[in-house]
C-alpha positions as CSV (number, residue, x, y, z in Angstrom):
1,X,0.0,0.0,0.0
2,X,2.9,2.4,0.9
3,X,4.6,1.7,-2.5
4,X,1.4,2.3,-4.4
5,X,0.9,5.6,-2.6
6,X,4.5,6.5,-3.3
7,X,4.1,5.7,-7.0
8,X,1.0,7.9,-7.2
9,X,2.8,10.8,-5.5
10,X,5.7,10.5,-8.0
11,X,3.4,10.6,-11.0
12,X,1.3,13.5,-9.5
13,X,4.3,15.6,-8.7
14,X,5.7,15.4,-12.3
15,X,2.2,15.9,-13.7
16,X,1.6,19.0,-11.6
17,X,5.0,20.5,-12.5
18,X,4.4,20.2,-16.2
19,X,0.9,21.7,-16.0
20,X,2.0,24.5,-13.7
21,X,5.0,25.4,-16.0
22,X,2.6,25.8,-18.9
23,X,0.1,27.9,-17.1
24,X,2.8,30.3,-16.0
25,X,4.2,30.6,-19.5
26,X,1.4,32.8,-20.9
27,X,3.2,33.6,-24.1
28,X,3.5,29.9,-24.9
29,X,-0.2,29.4,-24.0
30,X,-1.4,32.2,-26.3
31,X,1.0,31.2,-29.1
32,X,0.1,27.5,-29.1
33,X,-3.6,28.4,-29.3
34,X,-3.3,31.2,-31.8
35,X,-1.4,29.1,-34.4
36,X,-4.1,26.6,-35.1
37,X,-6.7,29.4,-35.1
38,X,-4.7,31.2,-37.9
39,X,-4.6,28.0,-39.9
40,X,-8.3,27.5,-39.4
41,X,-9.2,31.1,-40.4
42,X,-6.8,31.8,-43.3
43,X,-6.3,28.3,-44.6
44,X,-9.9,27.0,-44.0
45,X,-11.9,30.0,-45.0
46,X,-9.6,30.8,-48.0
47,X,-9.5,27.2,-49.4
48,X,-13.2,26.5,-48.7
49,X,-14.2,28.8,-51.5
50,X,-11.4,27.5,-53.9
51,X,-11.5,23.8,-53.3
52,X,-14.2,21.2,-53.3
53,X,-14.0,17.5,-52.3
54,X,-16.7,15.7,-54.2
55,X,-16.8,12.8,-51.8
56,X,-17.2,15.1,-48.8
57,X,-19.8,17.3,-50.5
58,X,-21.8,14.2,-51.5
59,X,-22.5,13.8,-47.7
60,X,-23.3,17.5,-47.4
61,X,-19.9,18.3,-45.7
62,X,-18.1,21.6,-46.6
63,X,-14.4,22.0,-46.5
64,X,-14.5,24.0,-43.2
65,X,-16.3,21.2,-41.5
66,X,-13.9,18.7,-43.0
67,X,-10.8,20.8,-41.9
68,X,-11.7,21.6,-38.3
69,X,-11.2,18.1,-36.8
70,X,-7.8,18.0,-38.4
71,X,-6.9,21.5,-37.0
72,X,-7.9,20.4,-33.5
73,X,-5.7,17.3,-33.7
74,X,-2.9,19.4,-35.3
75,X,-3.0,21.6,-32.2
76,X,-2.8,18.5,-29.9
77,X,-0.1,17.0,-32.0
78,X,2.3,20.0,-32.1
79,X,1.9,20.8,-28.5
80,X,2.5,17.2,-27.3
81,X,5.3,16.4,-29.8
82,X,7.3,19.5,-29.0
83,X,6.8,19.2,-25.2
84,X,9.9,17.0,-25.2
85,X,12.0,20.1,-25.4
86,X,11.5,20.6,-21.7
87,X,13.6,17.5,-21.1
88,X,16.5,19.3,-22.9
89,X,15.9,22.5,-20.8
90,X,16.0,20.4,-17.7
91,X,19.4,18.9,-18.9
92,X,20.7,22.4,-19.4
93,X,19.6,23.8,-16.0
94,X,20.3,20.8,-13.9
95,X,16.8,19.8,-12.9
96,X,17.0,16.5,-14.8
97,X,20.0,15.5,-12.7
98,X,17.9,15.8,-9.6
99,X,15.2,13.7,-11.2
100,X,17.6,11.0,-12.1
101,X,19.0,10.6,-8.6
102,X,15.6,10.8,-6.9
103,X,14.5,7.7,-4.9
104,X,11.7,7.0,-7.3
105,X,11.1,4.9,-10.4
106,X,12.3,6.7,-13.5
107,X,9.5,5.1,-15.4
108,X,6.9,6.6,-13.1
109,X,8.6,10.0,-13.2
110,X,8.6,10.1,-17.0
111,X,5.0,8.8,-17.1
112,X,3.9,11.6,-14.8
113,X,5.7,14.1,-17.0
114,X,4.1,12.7,-20.1
115,X,0.7,12.8,-18.4
116,X,1.2,16.5,-17.5
117,X,2.2,17.5,-21.1
118,X,-0.6,15.4,-22.5
119,X,-3.1,17.2,-20.2
120,X,-1.9,20.5,-21.5
121,X,-2.1,19.4,-25.1
122,X,-5.6,18.0,-24.6
123,X,-6.8,21.3,-23.0
124,X,-5.5,23.3,-25.9
125,X,-7.3,21.0,-28.3
126,X,-10.6,21.6,-26.5
127,X,-10.0,25.4,-26.5
128,X,-9.5,25.2,-30.3
129,X,-12.6,23.1,-30.7
130,X,-14.7,25.6,-28.7
131,X,-13.6,28.4,-30.9
132,X,-14.1,26.3,-34.0
133,X,-17.7,25.5,-33.0
134,X,-18.6,29.2,-33.4
135,X,-17.3,29.0,-37.0
136,X,-19.0,25.7,-37.8
137,X,-22.0,25.1,-35.5
138,X,-22.9,22.0,-37.5
139,X,-20.3,19.9,-35.7
140,X,-21.6,17.0,-33.7
141,X,-20.9,17.2,-30.0
142,X,-22.8,14.2,-28.7
143,X,-19.6,12.1,-28.9
144,X,-17.5,14.3,-26.7
145,X,-16.5,11.5,-24.2
146,X,-15.1,9.4,-27.0
147,X,-13.5,12.5,-28.5
148,X,-11.8,13.2,-25.2
149,X,-10.4,9.7,-25.2
150,X,-9.1,10.2,-28.8
151,X,-7.5,13.5,-27.9
152,X,-5.8,12.2,-24.8
153,X,-4.5,9.0,-26.5
154,X,-3.1,11.2,-29.3
155,X,-1.5,13.6,-26.9
156,X,0.1,10.8,-24.8
157,X,1.4,9.0,-28.0
158,X,3.3,12.0,-29.3
159,X,4.3,13.3,-25.9
160,X,6.1,10.0,-25.3
161,X,7.7,10.1,-28.8
162,X,8.9,13.7,-28.2
163,X,10.3,12.7,-24.7
164,X,12.1,9.7,-26.3
165,X,13.7,11.9,-28.9
166,X,14.7,14.6,-26.5
167,X,16.3,12.1,-24.1
168,X,18.7,11.2,-27.0
169,X,19.3,14.7,-28.4
170,X,21.9,17.0,-26.7
171,X,20.9,20.4,-28.0
172,X,17.7,22.4,-28.4
173,X,18.7,23.3,-32.0
174,X,19.1,19.6,-32.8
175,X,15.7,18.8,-31.3
176,X,14.0,21.6,-33.3
177,X,15.5,20.3,-36.5
178,X,14.6,16.7,-35.8
179,X,11.0,17.5,-34.8
180,X,10.4,19.7,-37.8
181,X,11.8,16.9,-40.1
182,X,9.3,14.5,-38.5
183,X,6.3,16.7,-37.7
184,X,5.6,18.2,-41.1
185,X,5.4,14.9,-43.1
186,X,3.4,13.4,-40.2
187,X,0.9,16.3,-40.3
188,X,0.4,16.4,-44.1
189,X,0.1,12.6,-44.3
190,X,-2.6,12.5,-41.6
191,X,-5.5,13.5,-43.8
192,X,-5.9,16.7,-41.8
193,X,-6.0,18.9,-45.0
194,X,-7.2,16.5,-47.7
195,X,-8.9,13.1,-47.6
196,X,-6.7,10.0,-47.4
197,X,-8.7,8.4,-50.2
198,X,-7.5,11.1,-52.6
199,X,-3.8,10.4,-52.0
200,X,-1.6,8.5,-54.5
201,X,-1.2,4.8,-53.6
202,X,2.4,5.3,-52.3
203,X,1.3,8.1,-50.1
204,X,-1.6,6.1,-48.7
205,X,0.8,3.4,-47.5
206,X,2.7,6.1,-45.5
207,X,-0.6,7.5,-44.2
208,X,-1.7,4.1,-43.0
209,X,1.4,3.7,-40.8
210,X,1.0,7.2,-39.4
211,X,-0.7,7.2,-35.9
212,X,-1.9,10.8,-36.5
213,X,-4.0,9.6,-39.5
214,X,-6.2,7.6,-37.1
215,X,-6.4,10.5,-34.7
216,X,-7.7,12.8,-37.4
217,X,-10.0,10.2,-38.8
218,X,-11.5,9.4,-35.4
219,X,-12.0,13.1,-34.6
220,X,-13.7,13.6,-38.0
221,X,-15.9,10.5,-37.5
222,X,-17.0,11.8,-34.1
223,X,-17.5,15.5,-35.1
224,X,-19.0,15.1,-38.6
225,X,-19.9,11.4,-38.8
226,X,-17.7,11.1,-41.9
227,X,-14.5,8.9,-41.8
228,X,-12.3,6.6,-43.9
229,X,-11.8,4.0,-41.1
230,X,-14.2,2.7,-38.5
231,X,-14.1,4.3,-35.1
232,X,-13.2,1.1,-33.2
233,X,-10.2,0.6,-35.6
234,X,-9.0,4.1,-35.0
235,X,-9.2,3.7,-31.2
236,X,-7.4,0.4,-31.3
237,X,-4.6,1.8,-33.3
238,X,-4.3,4.8,-31.1
239,X,-4.3,2.6,-27.9
240,X,-1.6,0.4,-29.4
241,X,0.6,3.3,-30.5
242,X,0.2,4.9,-27.0
243,X,1.3,1.7,-25.3
244,X,4.3,1.3,-27.7
245,X,5.6,4.9,-27.4
246,X,5.0,5.0,-23.6
247,X,7.2,1.8,-23.3
248,X,9.8,3.3,-25.6
249,X,10.0,6.6,-23.7
250,X,10.3,4.8,-20.3
251,X,12.9,2.4,-21.7
252,X,15.1,5.3,-23.1
253,X,14.6,7.5,-20.1
254,X,15.8,4.6,-17.8
255,X,19.1,4.7,-19.7
256,X,19.5,8.5,-19.7
257,X,22.5,10.1,-18.2
258,X,23.5,13.7,-17.7
259,X,27.1,14.7,-18.2
């Protein structure tokens, strides 16, 4: 019983630290919310009048309604994936050394950290969704519980991936370069901006092995009732990717050293 309580405290402390750091960084809070809103307004409203997806329109779905689920998941994806940079900051300022020598399981500490960053990313996604609803009030909100699960699984998946990468990278510049190299193809292959079914065959293969594809498709299925895959399949893939990347992040962090 004592060990279980100790484990919960370890997870909670790291979760609380990550959430509190984000709340205090108001510029980061505003910037991370403003970016997807700009994409939604300028990209969505601009292209909605210039582009038409025949398959989407056959279901009575306009481009703005098609785009918003992708923009929400984009906000969750970027916030969670780049959260790993805090690991490098902690290396620079010595906090990580204190974490590594703490009398607690490293796996629990990194899990608590991932939960905190995932909570932040999920909250941002919901803020973007609330704003988006005023632009497109036809979105379906009766599936919010399942949508919440989808958002959190997505956030935890890419938070753990970001932490795993940051645990191996030595500099902030190297982390930015690596995340940009990974993030942009991941985003554009996810179906956030155009349907997966319209992609060339070679691109579809890449999209099918991209976890973000299933996040976007699940969000679109929940919010618009239009999707390429079934919702159970999307959730199964997301759950599997969450477990895999959580294990990888914990395994890499166990071997992390600070010079």
